[in-house]
Structure formats: C-alpha cells, structure tokens
C-alpha positions as CSV (number, residue, x, y, z in Angstrom):
1,K,-23.9,6.1,-14.8
2,K,-21.6,3.3,-14.2
3,G,-18.2,4.3,-12.4
4,L,-14.8,3.0,-12.5
5,F,-12.9,3.8,-9.5
6,M,-9.1,3.7,-10.3
7,V,-7.7,5.5,-7.2
8,P,-5.1,4.0,-4.8
9,G,-7.4,3.8,-1.9
10,P,-10.2,3.4,-0.7
11,T,-10.4,0.8,-3.5
12,P,-13.2,-1.1,-5.0
13,V,-14.6,-4.0,-3.0
14,P,-15.6,-7.1,-4.6
15,E,-19.5,-8.0,-4.7
16,R,-18.9,-11.3,-2.7
17,V,-17.1,-9.3,0.1
18,L,-20.1,-6.6,0.2
19,Q,-22.4,-9.6,0.7
20,A,-20.2,-11.0,3.5
21,M,-20.5,-7.7,5.5
22,H,-24.6,-7.7,5.3
23,R,-24.7,-10.7,8.0
24,P,-26.3,-9.9,11.4
25,M,-24.2,-8.9,14.2
26,I,-23.0,-11.5,16.8
27,N,-22.0,-11.3,20.4
28,H,-18.2,-10.4,20.3
29,R,-17.8,-12.2,23.3
30,S,-19.2,-15.3,22.2
31,A,-17.5,-18.5,21.0
32,E,-18.7,-17.9,17.4
33,Y,-16.9,-14.6,17.2
34,E,-13.9,-16.2,18.8
35,E,-13.8,-18.7,15.8
36,L,-14.2,-16.0,13.5
37,F,-11.5,-13.6,15.0
38,G,-9.0,-16.4,15.9
39,G,-9.1,-17.8,12.1
40,I,-8.5,-14.3,10.7
41,S,-5.7,-13.6,13.0
42,N,-3.8,-16.8,12.2
43,K,-4.3,-16.1,8.3
44,L,-2.7,-12.5,8.9
45,K,0.4,-13.9,10.3
46,E,0.8,-15.7,6.9
47,L,-0.1,-12.6,4.6
48,F,2.4,-10.5,6.8
49,G,5.1,-13.3,6.6
50,T,5.4,-13.4,10.4
51,K,5.3,-15.7,13.4
52,S,4.4,-12.6,15.5
53,D,0.8,-11.8,16.5
54,V,-0.8,-9.2,14.0
55,L,-3.0,-7.1,16.3
56,T,-5.9,-5.7,14.6
57,F,-7.5,-2.3,15.6
58,P,-10.9,-0.6,14.4
59,S,-9.4,2.6,12.8
60,S,-7.6,3.8,9.6
61,G,-4.1,2.9,8.8
62,T,-3.3,6.1,10.9
63,G,-4.4,4.5,14.2
64,S,-1.9,1.7,13.8
65,L,0.9,4.1,12.6
66,E,0.3,6.0,15.9
67,A,0.2,2.6,17.8
68,A,3.5,1.6,16.4
69,L,5.3,4.6,17.8
70,V,3.7,4.8,21.3
71,N,3.9,1.2,22.2
72,T,8.0,1.2,21.3
73,L,9.5,4.8,22.1
74,S,9.6,7.2,24.7
75,P,9.6,11.1,24.8
76,G,12.8,12.5,23.4
77,D,13.8,9.0,21.7
78,K,15.8,9.9,18.5
79,V,14.5,8.4,15.4
80,L,15.4,8.5,11.6
81,A,12.7,9.4,9.1
82,L,13.3,8.5,5.5
83,S,11.0,10.5,3.2
84,A,10.5,10.7,-0.5
85,G,6.9,11.7,-0.7
86,V,3.8,12.8,0.9
87,F,3.2,9.8,3.1
88,G,6.8,9.6,4.2
89,D,6.4,13.1,5.4
90,Y,3.0,12.2,7.2
91,F,4.8,9.5,9.2
92,T,7.6,12.0,10.1
93,K,5.2,14.4,11.3
94,M,3.4,12.0,13.6
95,A,6.9,11.1,15.0
96,E,7.6,15.0,15.6
97,D,4.1,15.8,17.3
98,F,4.7,12.9,20.0
99,G,7.9,14.7,21.1
100,L,10.5,12.4,19.4
101,D,13.8,13.8,18.5
102,V,13.2,13.3,14.6
103,E,16.1,13.5,11.9
104,K,14.6,13.5,8.5
105,M,16.5,12.2,5.5
106,D,14.7,13.7,2.3
107,F,15.2,11.9,-0.9
108,P,13.9,13.2,-4.5
109,W,10.4,12.5,-5.1
110,G,9.8,9.7,-7.6
111,K,13.3,7.9,-7.0
112,A,14.0,5.3,-4.3
113,L,15.1,5.7,-0.7
114,S,18.9,5.4,-0.7
115,V,20.3,2.2,1.1
116,E,23.9,3.6,1.0
117,W,22.8,7.0,2.7
118,L,21.2,4.9,5.5
119,A,24.2,2.7,6.0
120,E,26.5,5.8,6.2
121,R,24.2,7.5,8.7
122,L,23.9,4.6,10.8
123,A,27.7,4.0,10.5
124,M,28.2,7.5,12.1
125,D,26.0,6.7,14.9
126,H,28.7,5.2,17.1
127,D,26.6,5.5,20.6
128,H,23.5,4.1,19.0
129,E,21.4,7.1,19.7
130,I,18.9,6.2,16.8
131,K,16.2,4.2,18.3
132,G,13.9,3.8,15.3
133,I,13.9,4.1,11.4
134,L,10.9,5.2,9.6
135,V,10.1,3.9,6.2
136,T,7.2,3.9,3.8
137,H,7.3,0.7,1.7
138,N,5.0,2.1,-1.0
139,E,4.9,5.7,-1.5
140,T,1.5,6.3,-3.3
141,S,1.9,9.9,-4.0
142,T,4.9,9.2,-6.1
143,G,4.3,5.7,-7.4
144,V,7.5,4.3,-5.9
145,T,8.1,1.0,-4.0
146,H,11.2,1.1,-1.9
147,D,13.4,-1.6,-1.2
148,I,12.5,-2.6,2.2
149,E,14.6,-5.6,2.4
150,A,17.8,-3.7,1.3
151,L,17.1,-1.0,3.7
152,S,16.6,-3.5,6.6
153,K,20.1,-5.0,5.6
154,A,21.6,-1.6,5.8
155,R,21.2,-1.5,9.4
156,G,24.0,-4.1,9.8
157,N,24.5,-4.6,13.4
158,H,22.8,-1.1,14.7
159,P,20.1,-2.0,17.1
160,A,17.4,0.7,15.8
161,L,14.1,-0.8,15.1
162,I,12.7,-0.5,11.6
163,Y,9.1,0.8,11.3
164,V,7.4,-0.1,7.9
165,D,4.3,1.8,6.8
166,A,2.8,-1.0,4.5
167,I,-0.6,0.4,4.2
168,S,-0.4,0.6,0.3
169,S,1.4,-2.5,-0.3
170,L,0.6,-5.3,1.8
171,G,-1.9,-7.7,0.0
172,A,-0.8,-6.2,-3.5
173,I,3.0,-6.2,-3.3
174,P,5.3,-9.0,-1.6
175,L,6.3,-8.2,2.0
176,K,8.2,-10.8,4.3
177,M,8.2,-9.5,7.8
178,D,10.3,-12.1,9.4
179,K,12.6,-13.1,6.5
180,W,13.6,-9.3,6.1
181,K,14.0,-8.8,9.6
182,L,11.4,-6.1,9.8
183,D,10.4,-4.9,13.5
184,V,7.1,-3.0,13.0
185,V,4.8,-3.6,10.1
186,I,1.7,-1.4,9.6
187,T,-1.1,-1.8,7.2
188,G,-4.9,-0.9,6.7
189,S,-7.8,-2.5,5.2
190,Q,-8.7,-0.1,2.3
191,K,-6.3,-0.6,0.0
192,G,-4.7,-4.1,-1.0
193,F,-7.4,-5.8,1.4
194,M,-10.2,-4.7,-0.8
195,L,-12.2,-3.4,2.1
196,P,-13.9,-0.2,3.1
197,P,-11.9,1.9,5.5
198,G,-12.0,1.0,9.2
199,L,-9.6,-1.7,10.1
200,S,-5.8,-1.4,10.7
201,F,-3.2,-4.0,11.8
202,L,0.1,-4.0,13.7
203,A,2.7,-6.6,13.8
204,M,5.6,-6.4,16.2
205,N,8.7,-8.8,16.3
206,E,10.4,-9.8,19.6
207,R,12.8,-6.9,19.6
208,A,9.7,-4.4,19.3
209,W,8.1,-6.2,22.2
210,E,11.2,-5.7,24.3
211,A,11.0,-2.0,23.5
212,Y,7.3,-1.8,24.5
213,H,8.6,-2.7,28.2
214,T,10.4,0.5,28.3
215,S,8.4,2.8,26.1
216,K,6.8,5.8,28.1
217,L,4.7,7.5,25.3
218,P,1.1,7.5,26.6
219,K,-1.3,4.7,25.4
220,F,-4.8,3.4,26.1
221,Y,-7.0,2.7,23.1
222,W,-3.6,1.8,21.3
223,D,-2.1,-0.4,23.9
224,A,-0.5,-3.3,22.0
225,L,0.2,-5.3,25.2
226,T,-3.7,-5.2,26.0
227,A,-4.9,-6.1,22.6
228,K,-2.2,-9.0,22.5
229,N,-3.6,-10.3,25.6
230,F,-7.0,-10.2,24.3
231,L,-5.9,-11.7,21.1
232,A,-4.5,-14.9,23.0
233,K,-8.2,-15.5,23.8
234,A,-9.3,-14.6,20.1
235,Q,-10.8,-11.6,21.6
236,N,-10.5,-7.6,21.6
237,P,-10.3,-5.3,24.3
238,Y,-13.0,-3.1,23.0
239,T,-16.0,-3.5,20.7
240,P,-14.6,-4.6,17.0
241,A,-15.9,-4.0,13.8
242,I,-17.8,-7.2,13.3
243,S,-19.0,-6.2,9.8
244,L,-15.6,-5.4,8.6
245,L,-14.1,-8.5,10.1
246,Y,-16.8,-10.7,8.0
247,G,-15.6,-9.0,4.9
248,L,-12.0,-9.5,5.9
249,E,-12.7,-13.1,6.4
250,E,-14.0,-13.3,2.9
251,V,-11.0,-11.5,1.4
252,L,-8.6,-13.9,3.0
253,K,-10.7,-16.6,1.1
254,C,-10.3,-14.3,-2.0
255,F,-6.5,-14.6,-1.7
256,A,-6.4,-18.2,-1.0
257,E,-8.4,-19.0,-4.2
258,E,-6.3,-16.9,-6.5
259,G,-2.9,-17.6,-4.7
260,M,-0.8,-14.6,-3.3
261,E,1.7,-15.1,-6.2
262,N,-0.9,-14.5,-8.7
263,V,-2.0,-11.6,-6.9
264,Y,1.2,-10.1,-7.0
265,A,1.8,-11.1,-10.6
266,R,-1.6,-9.4,-11.5
267,H,-0.9,-6.2,-9.9
268,R,2.7,-6.2,-11.5
269,R,0.8,-6.9,-14.9
270,M,-1.7,-4.2,-14.5
271,R,1.5,-1.8,-13.6
272,D,3.3,-2.8,-16.8
273,A,0.2,-2.3,-18.8
274,V,-0.5,1.1,-17.6
275,R,3.2,2.2,-18.0
276,A,3.3,0.8,-21.5
277,G,0.1,2.6,-22.4
278,A,1.0,5.9,-21.1
279,G,4.5,5.5,-22.9
280,A,2.6,4.9,-26.1
281,M,0.6,8.1,-25.6
282,N,4.1,10.1,-25.2
283,L,3.2,10.7,-21.5
284,R,6.3,10.9,-19.0
285,L,6.1,8.6,-15.9
286,L,7.5,9.8,-12.7
287,A,8.8,6.9,-11.1
288,D,11.7,5.0,-12.7
289,E,10.7,1.6,-14.1
290,K,13.1,-0.5,-11.6
291,V,11.0,1.2,-8.4
292,A,7.7,1.4,-10.1
293,S,4.9,0.6,-7.9
294,A,2.7,-2.3,-8.8
295,A,-0.1,-0.5,-6.7
296,V,-0.4,3.1,-8.4
297,T,1.3,4.7,-11.5
298,T,1.9,8.5,-11.7
299,V,1.6,9.9,-15.1
300,C,2.8,13.5,-15.6
301,M,0.6,15.7,-17.7
302,P,1.9,17.4,-21.0
303,E,2.7,20.9,-20.7
304,G,-0.2,23.1,-20.3
305,I,-2.6,20.6,-19.2
306,E,-3.7,20.6,-15.6
307,G,-4.3,17.3,-13.9
308,S,-7.2,18.4,-11.8
309,K,-9.0,19.1,-15.4
310,V,-8.3,15.6,-16.7
311,Q,-9.7,14.2,-13.5
312,K,-12.8,16.2,-13.8
313,A,-13.2,15.5,-17.5
314,M,-12.8,11.7,-16.9
315,E,-15.3,11.6,-14.1
316,D,-17.8,13.7,-15.7
317,H,-17.9,12.2,-19.1
318,Y,-16.8,8.6,-18.7
319,G,-17.4,8.0,-15.0
320,V,-13.7,7.1,-14.6
321,S,-12.2,8.4,-11.1
322,L,-8.3,9.0,-11.0
323,A,-6.4,10.3,-8.3
324,G,-4.5,13.8,-8.4
325,G,-1.1,15.1,-7.3
326,L,-0.3,15.9,-3.8
327,N,1.5,18.7,-2.5
328,K,4.6,19.7,-4.8
329,L,2.8,17.3,-7.4
330,A,-0.5,19.1,-7.4
331,N,-1.9,19.5,-11.0
332,R,1.2,18.3,-12.4
333,I,0.3,14.5,-12.5
334,V,-2.6,12.2,-12.3
335,R,-2.5,8.9,-10.3
336,V,-4.0,5.5,-11.7
337,G,-4.8,2.9,-8.8
338,H,-4.5,-0.6,-9.9
339,I,-4.5,-1.8,-6.4
340,G,-6.8,-4.6,-5.1
341,Y,-10.2,-5.3,-7.0
342,V,-8.8,-4.2,-10.4
343,S,-8.5,-6.1,-13.4
344,D,-6.8,-6.0,-16.9
345,T,-10.2,-4.8,-18.4
346,D,-10.4,-1.9,-15.9
347,I,-6.9,-0.9,-17.0
348,L,-7.7,-0.8,-20.8
349,A,-10.9,1.1,-20.2
350,T,-9.0,3.7,-18.2
351,L,-6.4,4.0,-20.9
352,A,-9.1,4.3,-23.7
353,T,-10.8,7.2,-21.8
354,L,-7.7,9.0,-20.8
355,E,-6.5,9.1,-24.7
356,M,-9.8,10.3,-25.5
357,T,-9.9,13.1,-22.8
358,L,-6.4,14.4,-23.6
359,L,-7.3,14.4,-27.4
360,K,-10.2,16.6,-26.9
361,M,-7.8,18.6,-24.4
362,G,-5.8,19.3,-27.5
363,V,-2.9,16.8,-26.9
364,E,-1.5,15.4,-30.2
365,L,-1.6,11.5,-29.7
366,E,-2.4,8.4,-32.0
367,L,-6.0,7.4,-30.8
368,G,-5.8,3.6,-29.5
369,A,-2.1,3.6,-29.1
370,G,-2.0,3.4,-25.4
371,V,-4.8,0.7,-25.5
372,Q,-2.8,-1.5,-27.9
373,A,0.4,-1.0,-26.0
374,A,-1.3,-2.1,-22.9
375,Q,-3.0,-5.1,-24.8
376,K,0.4,-6.3,-25.9
377,V,1.7,-6.5,-22.1
378,I,-1.5,-8.5,-21.4
379,L,-1.0,-10.8,-24.2
380,E,2.6,-11.5,-23.4
381,S,1.6,-12.2,-19.8
382,E,-0.5,-15.0,-21.4
383,G,2.4,-16.4,-23.3
384,F,1.6,-14.5,-26.7
385,S,4.6,-12.7,-28.0
386,T,3.0,-11.1,-31.2
387,E,-0.5,-10.5,-32.4
388,Q,0.4,-12.9,-35.5
389,E,1.1,-15.5,-33.2
390,Y,-2.0,-14.9,-31.4
391,I,-4.0,-15.1,-34.4
392,L,-2.3,-18.5,-35.5
393,R,-2.8,-20.0,-32.3
394,T,-6.4,-19.1,-31.8
395,R,-7.0,-20.6,-35.2
396,G,-5.4,-24.0,-34.4
C-alpha cells in the first residue's frame, strides 16, 4: 500500500537524495572528502544567513542543542527559558539537567511568546545575571512560529546570548542569523533539510565564541572549538556520517534549483491550504493565523472524536500518516506536517482522506468542502481568483 507521510519529522526524502546517498564510501581524510565537506559547509552559511562557521555533528538535533549549552555556559549560570510547548520544555529540561540556574517563562500553548514580557524581565535584570535566553523558533507541538527577530530585538542592550532551536524551521521558514543578531542557532537534518535523521548543525557568532573561552561545562564529543579547527581544513575531528553528507549535498542543490524564496512560499501556501481546508470542515485550529507555522498545522478534533483514533483510521484505511498531540494536547489534536519534500497534491490527498475518515466517524461535514477550499488557495497562488476566471483563462 502506497503511503503518504504527513508528519513534522522525520520528513519524506526526495528520490534523488536517496540515490545520492547510495554512493560508495570515501576516505574522510582525503582531498575528495575535503571538497565535499568544504562545499557543503560554505553553502550552509548562506542558509543560516551568517558569516560564522556552521559546525556539523553526526547526531540528531538534540546533540547540537546540548553542544550549544556546554560550549557557552558554566554550572550555575542563570538562563531564561521561554516555552510555549513540548519542545520549549525540552530545551528547558536540558538546561536544568546541566546544572544551570533556569528561570522558566511559560506561555499559553497555541499562542506566541510575548516580546513585551521578555523585555520587561530583562529590564529588571540590572546586574545582568541572565547569561542566556532559550527560545524555540518553530514549536511543532502547537504549530506556532515565534517571532525570533522581535524577541532578539527585545534584549536591547542586555548582554545575554539568545539560543535559537531552529530544528523544525530552518530550510522551511526564513531565518537570518546575522541580521537578527542571533548568537547561537541549532538545526537538524530530518525536517526542512529533507534528509534522514543523523546530522545536526550549530552556528555561533563572535559573542558566543567569546563565551566559549569562559565556559566550564564538560565537553569532548561536542567541543565546538575542536570542530571549528578541523572545519578550517574541511575536516571533522571524528568519523563523519558520509552517506548523509552525500544526501545533504544533493539537498542543497535542490534548494538552489527551487530558490529559497520559492521554498518558503511553497511552505506558506501549503499551510494556508491546510488551514483553509480545516476551516471549511468546521474544524478549529489551535494556532492563531498570525503565528501559524508554515511547517505543521495543529487541527483540533470535534467533541467526542479522539485524535489517536483518527490517526489510526487514516493510516489503516488510506496509508496517510499524521502526527498526534503531545503532552496536554494528547488525543485532542492531529498535526498535519507540511515541511520539506511535500507538495500541493499531498495536501489535497490528506484533506480528502481526513474528510472521509471524520465522516465515517459520524462527524457532520460537507464532503469535498475542505478539498475545495484548499484548491482555491492553490489556484489563487497561481494567479486565479475564482473558478470562473480559471475556466475563462484556460479556454483562452
């Protein structure tokens, strides 16, 4: 049975990327490898929007989250953790486990992190005790993208570093590290990068590198300076994930061919199509429109309908995989991933099968209404404002 993978990560991998990863191994201390890794590393800078080095680790995104903390902080340092979902909590717990003095600011799930609250809290920190601010750019548990540029500006002249978990945003949602004055940015391979899990990426600006030299948290595998020194020779301090790097080289070619502005526009279009479709099915959306993620949409289930049962029915009957709700949202929502190697037709198929699934569960809805609403969004993106205009124009 042909499947349709509509979760926010790991995401589908393009066939051409899979084929690229099937190449034979090469010596990772050879000139051939240096050409491969050096080329990739330079192109990653463009994607991050930075002149700083982008370090590549053979790990999931969590590895580079850990690397971000241990390379810039010391035990007992005070950090401010902003959270409005599961992955904000995840970053918070990691900081706590490393013995940092964590002050957590909780925000309502489905809403944006408050720029005003952050500015007020930092204004109270007259002695600059806060050394770091932990934020999640795109919260996949709620389907909210936070305004990282505004949060960074809210620091004013406060010296705290801002750490950005961009694991589910980079490659799908614009991020400009240097322009937005972000100190540390982390991402992974298995979402917008359209690769299997196994690579993570860490970029640190000059202020973060200054913090490295006073940091006292233990590090060996995650030592950023060691990785940076090897990167100067287009090398790694330990054995790299060569097959995934082959794939990454191909992914970067895909990005160049489509153009990143077109990549971002495609993700926004798919988000708008899913939201329009869900709205036409009378389904409530968790995230407000102004902060809705271009990577994943959280759709609330009707009264009496369990999200897990919808997931199972979609998978069993139609081969369509959706993600479920996490933590306090368990069974209350389904999450439709539209990140990476996903197309408009995938969105239409997902909405059509969701309609059929809910109808069979007894939900009153107009069959086809969700699909039609999504079709209109897609047509409008192509310059057609109405069905009649489409008919007239296609007839010449």
